[in-house]
N, C-alpha and C positions, 0 to 999 in steps of 0.2 A: 709318837705320832702314825697314827695307827691303823690305818686305811689297807680295806680289802685288796689285793692287789690279786690280776688272771694269773692264774698260778697252771702251769699243767708240768706232775709230773714225768720223768724217762725212765727208763732202764734205768735202773739200779747200780750203782757198779759196782759190776762183780768184784770181790775179798778174797783171796788165798783161803783168811781165816775163818773157820766154825765159826770165829763169836758175833757174827748177825751183821745189818751195816751200816757204814762210820759212814757212808758218800753216795748223796743225792743229787743227782741232776735237776733244774725244772728251768721251762719257759716262760718266762714274762715279757710284761710289754718293756721296752724298749728304755722308755725310762724309771722307769723304776733302779731307787740307787743299791746298795750294797748292805745300809742300813733302813733302809725301806725291808731288802727284805731277808735279814734277819729279826725286825719289830713283829713283822708278819707273822712267819713262821715261827718266834718264841711265845704271843698271844693270844691266837686262835688254833693255831694246829700244839704247842703244849711242846716242842720242841726245847733241848738245850743247842743252841747251834755256839761251836767253836769258830769255824772260819766262813767267810764269801770270801769266792773268787766267783769273778762275773767274762762273761764277754757278747758282740757283739755280734749279731750273726746279718746278715742279709738275705732277703729274702728273694727267691730263685724268680728270675724270669725267662719269661717261655715267648715263641710266636703265636700267636694262635689267631687264624683268621685274617692275617695281613698287617693285622697290630702284636703291640707287643703288652701282657699283661704280666702283671707281675705280683707275688706275693708277699702278702707286714713284714716287713720287715722286726726282728722281736729278740730277745738278748736271755740265753742261756749264764742260767745261774747252778756254780755248784758248791752245794753246804755241805759240808762237814760238822756234823753232833759229836759231842762231846761223851753220847751214854748210846752201842750205837744201838739198831733196833732189833731183836730179834724175834725168827716163827718158830712157829714147834716146825721141830722133824722131818711130822709125815698129814699130808697137807688133806687128805683126805681123813684123818682121826675125827670126821662130826657119820661117819657110812654108816658105825657096825652103830652109829644105837639108831638108825636111819627104816621104814621098812623095807625089802626087796625091791618093790613092785617100784620107788620110783627111779630107779635102778636096771633098768635092762641092761641083761648080756649081751641082747643084738637090735642092730638098726634094722633100716625101713626101707 
């Protein structure tokens, strides 16, 4: 069953090796199962998922103007990938091909 789940990526877990990112954290709805998360990531995003670990997180509760206000509950999913994601070593590699007028050296 491949349906679209609302998923928001968190910051990737840092790895000690320079091979790339092997594990990614996502925030999704509490009703999502591990099989649903794996199916969505493999079908729509093309990732090869090795395993999925999940945590149910309670939304924070605060008092505001004498009443209790609660953020919604969510599920956090840690996804381990079979093939690590690799990125370019130079994140600004495109700068050398663009004119220097687009990147001013001073701020106003």
